[in-house]
N, C-alpha and C positions, 0 to 999 in steps of 0.2 A: 349462626346460619352458615351452611357449607358453601365453599367457593363453587362458582360455575366452572365445570370442566369443559374446555373447548380445544379443538384442534387448530393449531396455529397455521398461518399461511407459510408455505415453503417455496422459495425460489431456487432454481438450479441452472447451472451451466456446466460445460465440461471442456477439457482439452484432451488430446490423445497423442501418443508417441510410441513407436516401437523400439526406440533406442534410448530415450531420455526419461527416466522415472519422474523427474521434476516437472515435466510437461505432460504428464499422464494422470490427470486428476479430475475429480468432481468438485464443483464449488456449490455449497449449499448455504442459504440464508434462512434461518428460522425466525420469523417476525414475532417477537414476544416483548412488547413495550413494557417498561417499568417492572421488569423482573430482575432483582438484584442477583449478583453472582452466587451468593450464599444460598439462594432459593432454587438453584438449578441442579438437577441430576441428569447427567448425560452418560450413556453407556454405548461405546462403539464396539461393534463386533465385525468380523470379516464379512458377514452376510447382511448386516443391517445396523440400525441404531434405535435406541430407546431414549426418549427425552421427556422430562417433566420439569416445569418451572411454575412458580407461584408469584403472582403480582398482588401484594398486599393493598396497594392503592386502588387497583381496578377490581379487586375481589374475584380474580380469575385464576384458575389453575390450568396451565397449558399441558397437554399430553400428546405425544407423538410416537408412533411405532412405524418404522420403515424397513422393508425387506428389499435389498438392492437387486438390480438385474444381474450383477456379477459381484465378485468379491473385491473388497478393499483391503488395505494394509493399515490397521489401526495404529500401529507403532509409528508409522510415517505420516500420519494425518495430523492436522493442526486445528486448533479452535481459537476463537476470539469473541469476547463478550462486550457488547456495548449497551447503552441505555435503551436501545430500540430492538436489538436482535442478537442472535448468536450466529456467528459465521463459522463455517467449517470448510477446510480444504482437505478432501479425502483422496488419498493416493490409491489409484487403481492398482490391484495386485498384478494383473496381467498386462504386460506391455503390448500394445496394439495400436496401429495407425488408424484403426476404425473406431468411430464413435460408438458408444452404447446406443442402441436404438431407442432406449427409454431409461429412466432412472430406476423404476421399480420392477421387480420380478413379475408381478401381476400385470397383465395387459389391460386390466380395467382402469379407466380414467378416474381420478379422484379430484374433487373440487378444490382442495386446498393446495395442490401442487401446480406451479406455474413456471414458465420459462423466464429466466432472468435475462432479459434482452440487453441490459446494460453490460453484461459480461459475456454474452453468447457470441461466438464466432463460428461461422459455418466450417464444416470439416475440411473442405477444400481451400479455405482461405486462412486457416490458422497459422500457416507458415509466414503469411504476410502481415500478421498482427504484430504490433509493436512489442519489442522485448520487455518493456516496462508496463505491459498491460495490467499487471497486478502490483505495481510499485507501491501503491498506497493501501494495499490489502491489510487491514487491521492495524496499520501504523507501526511505529517502532516503540517498544517499551517493555518488555519483560513481564508479561501477564502470566500468572501461573495457570496450570491446567484446571479445567472445571471439575467440580466434585463428581466422582463416579467415572472419570475418564479412563481409569485403569492404565493400561500401557500406552494409550494414545497421548495423554498429557499435552504439553506443548502449547504454544501460542503463535499467532501469525507474526509477532514481533521477532521470532527466531528465524524467519525466512530471510535468506540472504538476497534481497532484491538490489538491483544495481543502484537505485537512487537513495538507498538508506545511508550511503556514505557521502551525501551531498556536501557541496562546498569545496570539492576537489580543485576547482579552478581558482580559488581565492588567492593562493600564492602568486599567481600571474598578475592579479590586480595589484597586490602589494608591490611587486617588482616594478610595475609601471609607475606607481606613485613615487617609488624611490628614484627611478630614473628621472622623473619630472623634477624632483627636489634637487637632484644633482645638477640639473641644467640651469637652475635658477641663479646661483652665485655669479657665473660668468656673465649672464644677462645683466645682472645688477651692476657688475664691474664695468661692462661695456657702456651701460647707461650713464654711470658716474663719469667715465672717461669722456663721453660725448659732451656732458655738461661742462667739464673742465675746459675742453677745447673751445667750446662756444664762448666761455667767459674770457679766455685769453685772446680770442679773435676780437671780441668787443673792446678789450683793453687796448690792443694794438691799433684798432681803428680810431679810438678816441685820441691816442697819442699823435697819430698822423694829422688829425683835424686840428689839434692844439698847436702843433709845430707849424702848420700852414698859416 
């Protein structure tokens, strides 16, 4: 029995910049649960993408063809596969501070395409967005490019996000602990000194009482 061929749900958001290519991109999430990496074929072109993935457990084949509003740079775009979806960070070819008015070239609305409100930032507010907005984008780890990626290859783990080098503050904590340890011996010495002085005082007092 042939698999059911369906169009997957696609979520999208974007950022724009007329000076920084790293901040000029489209973020896509193709929701394809239980589709292993080896069952995925993804072709990125400057003008669009072609995607197909098969879920053996769900007996479904997902198929998607998109023609973008404007061109992207496949060589500078990234992909990341999870058990639930395929995420893409597509570099816009033209630097511009203006958002794309829509994702697709065709003005006709399609039922499977939705705004990713978790990632979306309004055009006039994107400079106020945190720098680590995509810090957890795809995680860190060395995932190879998906089959059929061509020149795009890559994975989100290759993105140099500020938080990927976490733990930078740890040496400070170690230094604090060392300083605390260094402080301990004098305290112990002082405490022993105090005990000795107390014992001697008690001895002197006892001698005075005896002599009296």
